[in-house]
N, C-alpha and C positions, 0 to 999 in steps of 0.2 A: 192434866192434859197439857200438850205443848202450847206454849205461849212465846210469842216474839214481840217485843214492845220496843218500838223505835222512838227516838227522841232527839232534840237538838237541832231541828229544823227552824227556819225562820226567814226573815227578810234581810238581805245583805247587799251592798253595793258591788259592782263590777270590781274585780281585783281583790275582793275580800275573801274571808276564810270562814268555814263552819266545820264543826266536828259532830258527826252523827254518831249516836249510840244505839246498840240494839241489846236489850236484856233478854236472855233467853232462859227458859225453864221447862220442866217436864220431860226431857230427854237427856241422855248422856252426851252433853254438849261437845267434849273432847273427842268424840268418835267422828264427827261429821264436818264436812266442809261448810263454809258460810259464804253467802254471796250478798252483795248489794245490786239491786235493780232500780230502775227509775222509769217513770211514765209521764211524759209531758203532755199538756193538753191536746187531744186530737190525734195522739200517736200512739202506737203500740209500746208496751212494756219492754225495756231493753236492758240487757245486761250491763253492768257496770264494772264489778271486780268480784274476785273469788279468793279465798284464803283457804288452804287445806286444813285438815283437822289439827295438825301440830304447828301450823304456822310457818312451815317451811317452804312453802311455794305459794306465790302471789300471781295472780293474772289480772290484767286490766284491759278494758275496752280501749281502742285507739283514741277516742275523743278525750280520754281522761288521763292517759298515760302522762307521767311527769307532773301531774297537778294533784292527783287523789292519791291517798295511801290507806289501804285496808290493813287492819290489824285486829288482833283477838288477845283475850285474856281467859285462858281455860279455868284459872282458879275463880274467876268472878262469873263465869258464863257470859261474857259480854264480847261483842264484835263492834269495831268502830270504822268510821269512814272519815279520814281527815281530808277536807277539801279546800284547796288553795287555789288562788288565781281564778276565782270563779267568773264565769262568763253568762251573759243572758241565756245562752243555749242550755245552760245547766239547770234552768227553772224545771221544776218537775216534782212529783211525788216520789220519794225515795223509799224503797222497800227492803227489809231485811229478809233473806231466805235461807232455810236450813236444807241441806242436800237430802234429808229424809222426806222432804215434801211439804213443808209449811212456810207460810208468809206472814209476815207482820202486817199491821194495819197501815202503815205508811206514815211518812212525816213530809210536810211540805217544805220545799226550798224554793225561795224566789229571790233571783238575782236582778236587781234593777240597775238600768243603764243611765 
């Protein structure tokens, strides 16, 4: 079955960096776009970034442009989110999403000021 397993979350200070990873299995990874979303306490889940199946096009939400970088390794069935210059507003549970309609369980990111 399809599985998406995120890792790499944690507690970091303002201005710090984290790298999230998402391990995918159970589907032909290289055929699908992959995205990251996040959900802060009391807020709706919001889109963060998307990378198309071959990695040739990337899109970012305005709040993270210039600070976050999405990437993928189709040989390893992995998608990553490099997060730099983290701000308290980035505190959220981060979810990996495959465009065929599956979500991971999420990983907590907390940015302390």
